[in-house]
N, C-alpha and C positions, 0 to 999 in steps of 0.2 A: 824769589825768596821762598816763600815759605809755603803759600797754600799747597794744599796737599794734591788738590786736584789737577794734575798736569797730565800732558799726552806723551810724555817722555816713554818710551819703550820698557816694558817689564822684561828684565834680565834674568832668566832662570825663575821666571814669574814671581820676581820681587819688583814692586813699583820704584819707579826712578821719581823721588817725590820732589828733591830741591832742585838746584839752580847751578849745577856745575857744568862746564861744557868739555871737561875730561874726566880722567881719574882723581878721585877725591876722598879725604877724610874730612869730614864736616862736622864743626862744634859750633854751638851758637855764641859763646862767650863775650866777644867784643861787643862794642856799645853801639846800639841803635839810637837813632834819634829822627826828627822831623825838622827839616830845612830847606826854606826857601822854596816850599809848596810840594817837597817830594819826601817821602820816607826812604831813611838809608838803612841798609841792613850790612854790617861787616861781618864776618866768622872766620873762625880758624880753620884754614884750609891748607892740606898737605898737597904740595905742589907737585910730588911725585909718586903718590900712590894712595891706596886705600886704607892705610893704616896710619898710627900714629907716628908722626916724625915730619921735618922738614915744615914747620908751621909757618903760614905765611897768612895775610888777612884778604880774603875775598869779598867782594863789594857788589852789592844791587841796590838798585832803587825802584821806587814804585810810586805811583799817584795814590793807590788805595790798599797798600797792605796785601795786595792779591796778585796782580798782574805785573810780575817784576821783570826787570832788565839786568842781564850782566853788565857789569862795568870791569874795566882791568884790575887788576891786584891792586887794594889800596896801599898795603905796604909788604916788604919783603924782609927776610933777614940777612941784611947786607952789611951790618955794622957789629963791633966787637961786643957792644952791649945786647944785642939779640941776636948772637950770630947761631944760638941754637934754638931758635924760634921767637917769633912775632907771638907772643900769649895773649892772655885776656887782658881787655882794657874796657874803658867808660868813658863815653864823651859827656861832656858838660856844657851847658850854654851859658854864657855870661851873661852879665847885665846889658852889654851892649850888643848883644845880639851874635857875638862871634863864639868860635868853638875852640874847645882844649880837648886833648884827648889823652888820657893818661894808660899805659899800657904796660905788662910786665914782658921784660925781656930774658931769655935765658943765654946768659954772656959765654964767651968763647971758652970758660972755664966752669960751666953750667951752675953759675950764681943766678939766683932770681933777683932782678933788680926792676926799678921802676922808671919809666920813661915817658916824657913827653913830646907830642906831636901837634902838628894844627896844619889847617888847609893853607895849600901855597896860594890859591885865589879864593879867598873868602866870598868874592861876588859870583862864584861858578856853584849853581845850585845842584849840578852833579858831584861837585868835590872830587875832581878825578885825580887830583895831586895831593899828596901830603908831604909835610916837611918835619924832618926829625930835628928836634932841638939840639943846637950843637953842644949844648953843656950836659947831655944825658951821658949818665943816668942821674936823675933827680933824687932817686932814694935808694938805699942799700939795706941790707938786713941789718938791724942795730944789735947791739950787742945781747948775746943770750938767745938771738934767733937761728935756726939754720940757715946754711946757704940755699938750701932748696925748698925752705919753709915761708917763702914771703912773696905771695902774689895775690893778683886779680883786686886792683884798687876799684873802688866804687865811684859811682857818678858823684861830684861834691855837692856840698849844702852849704847855705850861708848860716853862719852864726850870728848870734845877737850883735855882737861887736863888729861885725862887718867882715869878718874873714871866711876862707874857704875851708871846709872840712871834709877828709876822706876817711874810710877806714879799709884796711887790709887784712886779708886773711892770714893765719899762722898758726902755731902750736908751740907750746911748752912742755916737754915729755908728751903725756897723753891729754893734755887739756888743751881743748880747740879755743882758741882766742880771736880777737878782731882787734888790731892795731889803731889808735887814732892819730891823724896828723892836721895840723892847720898850716894854712900858706895864704898868701895874701895876691901871690903872682904865678902860684903853680911851678915855680923853678927853684924855690927856697922852701923848707918846710920845718916846723916845729913839732917833735913828737910828745903828746900829752903824757903824763905820768899815769894817768889810768887808762884802763882797757874799755873800750866800748862794752864788751861784754866778754865772759869766759864761762864755758861749762867742762868740769873734769869729765875724764874718760870718753871723750867724742872724737879724740884724734884731730888730724889735719883739717881745718875749715878752707874752703875755696870757694870763689865765686859768691864771696858776700854781696848781699844785696840788702840795702836800707833805705827805708822810705816811708813817709807818713801816710795815714788812711784817714778819710771822714768819718766822725762818728754818727753822724745826722744826714749826709748828702749822698748821693749815689755818683758824684762826679770823682775822677781822679784828681790828686793834689800834686803841685810841684814840691820837687823834693826838698826844698828849702821851707815848705810851710810847717809852722808848729804852732801850738795853742791849745786851750782847754777842750776843745772840741775835735782835737786830734789825736790818736794812737799811731804809735810806730811799729812796722814790721821789720823784724830781723830776720834774714833767711840766710843758710850756710848750707853749702853743699859737702857734704860727710865723704870725704876722700876714701875712707875705711870701706864705706857700705855702698856709695854711689847712690845715695839719696838725698834730695832736698828738703830740710826741714826748715820750717818757720815757726814763729811764736810772735804774740802780740802783746806788746808793752809798753814803758813809757820812758820817753827821752828826756835826759837834763842837759840843756844846752850848756849850762855853767862849768859842768866838768867833763862833758862828751861821755856821759856814761847811759847805758839803757839799762832797763830792770823789766824782767817778764812779769805779766800780770799774774800768772800761776806757774811757780816754779815746776809742779808737776808736769808741764807741758814746753818745758825749757827746749831751747834748740839743741837739736841732735839727741835727746833722750828716746829711747826706743817708744815711750808715750807720746811723743811731740807731733805736733800736725805737718803734714806734706801738703805741699803743691797739688802731686799728682801721686796716686798709687801703683802706677805702674812704670813704663821704661820712658823716664822722664828725668833730666838730670843738668846740671850746670846752666841753669835757668838765669834770665834775666829781664827786668823790666825797665822802662822808661817811661817819662811822662809826655805824653802827646798834647802838647799845647794846642794844636789845630782842633781838637776836639774834646779837649778837657778831660782825658781820661789816661789811666795808667795800662800800659800794655805789657803783656807777660811773653816771653818766648822760652820753650824749653826745649832741649837736645833730646831727640829720640835716637838711642844706639840700637844696634842690630842685636837680634837674638839669635843668629846663626852664627857659623865660626869665623874665625878670621881667613881662615884658607877660602870658605866661601865669599869673603869680602874680595880677597885678592882675585879671585876668578872671576868675579862680575864686575872688578873694576872701580868700586865705589863702596862707601858705607855711612852710615847716618843721614838723619834727616832732621827737619825741623818740625815742631809742632805747628798748628795753625795759631796765628797770635791770639790772645786772649785779653779782655778786660778783666782786672783784677779790683776789688773794692772790698770794704769790711762788710760782714754780714749784719746789716743793723738790725735785724729780729733777732738774732741770737748772740751778738756783740762778743763772740767767742771763736769766730771762724773767718775766714775769707770765703768771697765767691768768686768764680772765674766763670767766663763765657764768652764763646767766640767772636770775636768783632764783628759788628753788624756787616762789615764788608762781605763776609763768606756768604750772604744772602744774595748778593751778585750772580753766584755762580747755580744757583738754583735754575731748575728748566721745570719740568711738567712735576704734578703731584698729584697724591691720592689721599683721600680721607677714608679712615676705617673706624668702626665701633664695633668691637669684637668680646663675645662672653666665652672665655675658655674654661673649661670644667677641669677638674684636678687631673693632673696625669696625662696630659694631651698637648699636642703639638702641630700647629697650624701652619699651612704654607701662606705667605701673603702675596696677594695678587699684583706683583710689581714686577717688571721685567727689567733688566741691565740693572742688578742690584750690586755691581762692584763698586759704584762710587754713589753714596746716599747721604742724605742729611735727614734725620729722624726725630721727630718730637712727640714724646708720648705720655700719656697721664694713665695711672692705673688705681683701681679701685679693688679692694677684698670684699667679697659679699660680707654685708653685715652682721647676717645670721650665723654664716659659718665663722666671723670673727667672734662674736660673741659666745658661741657655742664652744670655741677651743680656748679662748682665754678662762672661761668659767670651768672646763674640764680638768680635773686634778690627775686624769689619767694620762693626759698630753704631757710628756716628759719636759722640763725646762731646759734651755740651752743656754746654760750661763756663759759658757766658753768658746761660743762660736767664734770662727774666724774664717774670712774668705781664704785666705792664703793655707790653711791647713783642713780645710772643710771637704776636700775632694771633689769640688767644682760642681757644676749646675747638674750633673746626673743623680746627686745624692738628695734625696727628696726630704722635705720635713712637712709640718703641720701647715705652714704658712709661705712655704717657697721652696725652692726658687721659682722665679717667674720673670720673664723679659722676653729677649729677643736673639734669636741665631742668626748670624750674620756671617756672609763670605761661607756659605753652606752649600754643599753637593746635594744633588736631587736624593741621594740615599741617607744623607744626614751622617755619614761616616766622617767628612771634613766639615767641621763648623767651630766659631768663636762665638761664644755666648755673652751678653751684657745683661744682667739681671739684679732684682731686689731679691733678698732672704730676709725673712721678717722671724724674729725670735721672741720666745715667750720666756720670761724670766720666772725667778721662784715667787716673786709677788706678783706674778701675773702681767706685770707692765711689759709692753712690746717694745721691740728695739729694731731698727733696720740697718741692714747692710746693703752696700753698692758693691756689686763685684764683676769682674770679667774673668771668664776661664778661657784659657789657650790649650788646655790640654788635649784637645782633638783638633787644632786649627790647620794642621798639616800633617801630610803622610812622610814628610821629611825627617829623616833622623838626626840631623846635625843642628837641631835647633833647640834651643831651651823653652821648654813649656810649662807655664806657671797659672796660678790661680791669683789675680790681683784684688785688691780691695778692701774696704775699710765700713767703717760705722758712717752712717750719715745722719744727722739731726732731722727730724720731721716733727714739725710744730703741730699742735692740736688743729683739727679742721684741715691741713694740709692734705691733698693727694699726694700721691707718690709719683715723682716726674723723673723723666729722664731724655737726655738728647745725645744722639749717636750720629758721629761721623765717620763714614766709611770711605776710604779710597784704596782699593785693590790691598794693600799690606798694612796699613796704618788704619785702627781704630781708636777714635777718642770718645770716652763716656763722660757725662756730666751728669751727676745724681742730683735731685731736688735743688735744681737752677744752678747748679757749681759748688755746691758745699762740698761735694767729694767728686774727685775727678780721676779717671783711669785712661791711660794711654798703653796701648799694646801694638808690638810689631810683629805680624804673622805671616807665613809663607805658604799659603795655599796652594797645591799642586793640582787638584781638581776643581775647587771651587773658584775659578778665574773668568774675569770677563763675562760673556752670556751663561756659563755654565754655575754662576754663582747664584745662589737663591737666598730670600729671607723668609724666616718663620717666625712665629709667635709661639711660646711655650707655656706651659704651666704646670711644673713638676711637683707642686705640692698635692699632697695626698689628702688634704681635708678641707680645701678651701676653693671655690670658684672666684676666678678675678675677670674684671672687665677694663678692656683696653680700649683707648681712644686714643688714634694717635694719625699724625700726617706723615708721609713719605715722598721727599723730593730726589728724584735724580739730578746729578749734579754735572755741571759743565766741567771743561779743562780750564786752567789758568794761564795756558799758552805762555809760561815762562820761557824765556829766550835768550840766547846772547844780543847785547845793543848793536843797531847798525848807526850809520850815519844819518838816516832819516829819523830814526829813534832818538837820537841826539836832540835833533832840530825840533821833533815834537816836545820832549821832556823840556828843552831851554824855553820853547814858546809858552807852554802851559805853565810854568812855574812863576 
């Protein structure tokens, strides 16, 4: 499934990250789960090509979220109610340990309906065969909702009166909405009069996710948990902008509504928070009862052309699975971090302590830098910092934005500084992950975490952007980042995962052994000190299952 570190061949110097055994178009949306000792990942899969269409459900299992085995397709579009695609769905574990799966089907008339499926053999830890409910569809678009605006049921959660509750994405005109339904058997439903939430002028909400987070603990919570020490996250994927937005708020069980803590940062607004500021969409979480954590996956789409996807025979990959919790230090954002199992791919490592003067680039003495895990800590020289904040001639940067800044080559008093990864010897091809610190008119500092892909490849048929956003830095905190590099995927985590950026790049020169790692400081007034460790990473050896693998997985479950 997902770990990025694979041995699959790079076609046209693009990494083959995920798990398909032939041509595919891959999207994360259907529901992951942990069942009888195994992690299951089902995903939207075009069985006939590398572009959208003919969507079935691929299926993979792993013991550890890293070393995945392909299984046969879980479901295919073979009924009138899903003839044009088995789309997004979510798994729910019931009180007795059994599984129900709700999913959106596109009917033979292209109407979006909700359907029920369940394992044919619940005793099978591999869940190889699924049965579609004979009474499907269980939900059709209600009055006032468009036939193509009713999709992506969430994992169900328990209400105080013992019913199961789900929400489904939709829109009314330009208002994005989340419809709410109660059920006791997942076959018949009662639509609530209230919406879970709505935000005007945000367009269609798809791939909604709704789950609790603890205000006091670092563990994840089961989807049904509620109480005074709990906040609820509402996330929606914006069909208009292809961005995943989330907000933190309060859920009211009695009427099935949710209210954002701060309307300024409501779901879908340009000011709202994002899981990730790069290539990351239609994400999905699930509660891992095995390790008491909530795990997030996102879909990393391509940055090259559709024609290039067709030529190479595949498109789209998955992010590294991340834990997601409320940032208890700020109370205003989530923090995401690669699951601990990623460390099992670490090989040899080197530690560095380096002082980098203004406008300086230094090569880091590490070989084989196409697959790396980097953890770094930065400090700006205190005397330089004091001088700059007190110098009125240093211009304030009130309107700085990573996206419009021009990238890491544009110097300021306190940045940018960070790493150049997937970089060739001449620095003509590189992707940079960095901090940029600005001074406001009141001399207060504000920190941004950015990724610049403008020079990531010599190829012309590629979208090259600068990604990033503000990252909260509390008093006495050092600046920290973690970077996962895998050939053409770069995932950056700023300040412990308060701000995350995923980028998809296609180096033509900086590949395999030719890829280098550099540390840079393009600030023109400040020296920085960097303490960091770099691990080379192993492959996950993702492969189709065999009879021997099935025996192994059965016996170890």
